[in-house]
Each structure stands twice: as structure tokens, then as C-alpha cells.
DODOTI-980064 format. One record per residue: x negated, y, z negated of N, C-alpha, C in turn; residue in three letters. Coordinates in steps of 0.1 Angstrom, whole numbers, plus 5000, padded with zeros to 4 digits. Each point is the difference from the previous one (the first is absolute). Layout:
<gugus>
XYZXYZXYZALA/...
</gugus>
This chain:
<gugus>
087348549448500149894992498950014989MET/500449974988499150024989499049885000SER/498950024992499049904999500649874994ARG/500850014990500649884994501049935009SER/500650085009500949945010499249935011ALA/498850055003499149945011499349874994ARG/499849994988499249904994500549865003SER/501349974999500549865003499849985015PRO/500250105008499949985015498649985004LEU/499050064993498649985003499649864996LEU/500549954989499749874995500749905010LEU/501250035004500749915010499249995013ALA/499450125004499250005013498849924998GLY/499350014989498849924997500349855001LEU/501149964994500449865000500449955014LEU/500750095007500549965013498849985010ALA/499050094998498849995009499249874996ALA/499949984987499349874996500749885004ALA/501450004999500849895004499949975015GLY/500050115008499949985014498649955004ALA/499050044993498749965003499849854997ALA/500849944991499949864997500449925013HIS/500950065008500549935012499150035012PHE/499550135000499250045012498649945000ALA/499450004988498649944999500049914988VAL/500649885001500249914989498749944995PRO/499049985009498849934997499350064988ARG/499950134999499350074989500749974987GLN/501349985000500849984988499949854996PHE/500049915010499849864998498749974992ASP/499050085003498749974994500050034985ALA/500950084995499950044986501149924991VAL/500749915007501049924992499249914991VAL/500350004987499249914991500349865004PRO/498949925000500049865003500949924991ARG/500350054988500849924990501550005004ALA/500450095009501450005004500349885010LEU/501149944998500349885009500450055014PRO/499949925009500450035014498950075008GLY/500450055011499150075009499950144997GLU/498850065001499850144998500950095008PRO/500349965013500850085009501450014994ARG/500549904994501450014994500050104989THR/499050014992499950104989499850145006TRP/499350015011499850135007501450055004THR/500749915007501450045005500950034988ARG/500049924990500950024988499750144994VAL/498750024998499650134993500350125009SER/499849985013500350115009501550035000GLY/500849895001501550024999500450074987ALA/499449964989500350054987499750155000ALA/498950045006499650145000501050085009GLU/500549945011501050075008501350024993LEU/500449894992501250014993499950104988ALA/498950004994499850104989500050145006LEU/499450025011500050135006501550055003ALA/500849915006501450035002500750034987ALA/499849924990500650034987499650134994GLY/498850045002499550134995500650125008LEU/500249985012500650105009501450044997ALA/500749914994501550024997500250044985LEU/500550114998500250044986500849904991PRO/500949935006500849914993499249884994ARG/499049965007499249884996498650044996THR/499750134999498750054997499449954987ARG/500850014989499449964987499649865000LYS/500949915004499749865000498849975009THR/500050065012498949975009498750054995ALA/500050124993498850054994499549914989ALA/500849954992499649904990499449875006LEU/500749965011499549885007498750035007ALA/499850125005498850045006498850004990THR/500350054988498950004989499649854998ALA/501049914999499749864997499349945012ALA/500350045012499449955012498550045000PHE/499750124997498650054999499249924990PHE/500649974989499349914990499949865006VAL/501049955006499949865005499049985011GLY/499750105008499149985011498550034996VAL/499950044987498650034995499049895002PHE/500449874998499049895002499550005015PRO/500850045009499450015014499050115001ALA/500250114993498950105000498849964993ASN/500149924989498849944994499349915009VAL/500849915007499449915009499250075011LYS/500650115005499350085011498750054994MET/500050064988498850064995498949894998ALA/500449884995499149894998499449965014VAL/500949985010499649955013499150105007ASP/500250134998499350105007498850054992TRP/499649944990498950054991498650005008ARG/499949925011498850005008500150085013HIS/501150065002500250085012499250134999ARG/499950075012499450134999500650104990PRO/499250094995500550094989501350065002ALA/500350065012501350075001501249904999PRO/499949885005501149904999500149954986LEU/498849984993500049964986500750104992ARG/499650135002500650114993501550015002ALA/500549975012501450015002500749884993ALA/499449895000500649884992500150034985ALA/498950054995499950034986500950124996TYR/500150095009500850124998501549974999GLY/500449895006501449965000500549964986ARG/499049954992500449944987500550114991LEU/499350114997500650104991501150075006PRO/500250005013501250075006501349934997LEU/500049884995501249934996500750084989ARG/499350054990500650074989500850125005LEU/499450095007500850125005501249965008PRO/499949895008501149965008501249954991LEU/499649924990501049954990500750124993VAL/499150094996500650124992500850095010LEU/499750015012500850075010501349945001TRP/500149875002501249935002500950014987ALA/499449994988500750024988500650144999ARG/499250105004500550145000501250025009SER/499949935012501150015009501349944993VAL/499849894994501149934993500650104989ALA/499150064992500450084989500850135005LYS/499650055012500650125005501249975009ASN/500249875003501249965009501350024992ALA/501050025007501350014994500449864996GLU/500649994988500349874994501149925007GLY/500150005013501149945007499749855004ARG/498749964998499749865005499949914989SER/
</gugus>
């Protein structure tokens, strides 16, 4: 399998793992839900976890890959406020945790670009 053929599956795997984690250990995700969002943080944790699982499924299927990849790029942009909240909340934590929280911020751009690349390389069937 070529690198370009593996790329969507690797991205799908990343999203599937993250989505499953939202249900397996929801408390850590609840903590980064921006307070400005209405409702309970756990609801947002479940919705975002389900969205990640759905995006992973869409990326895994060639027929829906292009649409799912574009939606994934939008999703990565949409959850950026949670990453900012985490960085702000963790600013007084020990250096390794603080570095992890701050490190997540610039990682959004490569993730968005990866998803867009998957969309660009997908067959135009979706």
C-alpha cells in the first residue's frame, strides 16, 4: 500500500482513537469544553467523540473520503477553542503538562493540512 493510500487510513485511525477516548475517559475532555458553550460539558464530549468516530468511518471509505476529509479539516478548526482553553487552564501545571497543552496549539495546522491533502487526493466520488 502506497503512502498516499495509507494517509487517509492513518488519519481515520487517529480520529477513531480520539473518538473512542472521548467515551472511555470523558472527564479529561469535559475539562476543556469552553464555558461559553451551552449545556453540559459531557454532552459536548459525547458529541465531539461521536463526530470523530463518524469522520473516521467516512475517511475509511473511498466513496465518502473526500467529503469526510473536508469535514475533518473543518472539525479540527472547530475544536481549536478547546485547545486554547486547555493551554490557558494548564499554564500553571508542571512544565511537561504545560508543554503538551501548548504543543497542541500549533499541531492544529498540520492536522488541517493533512485532512485537506486527503480530500485533494481522494477520488471525486463524494
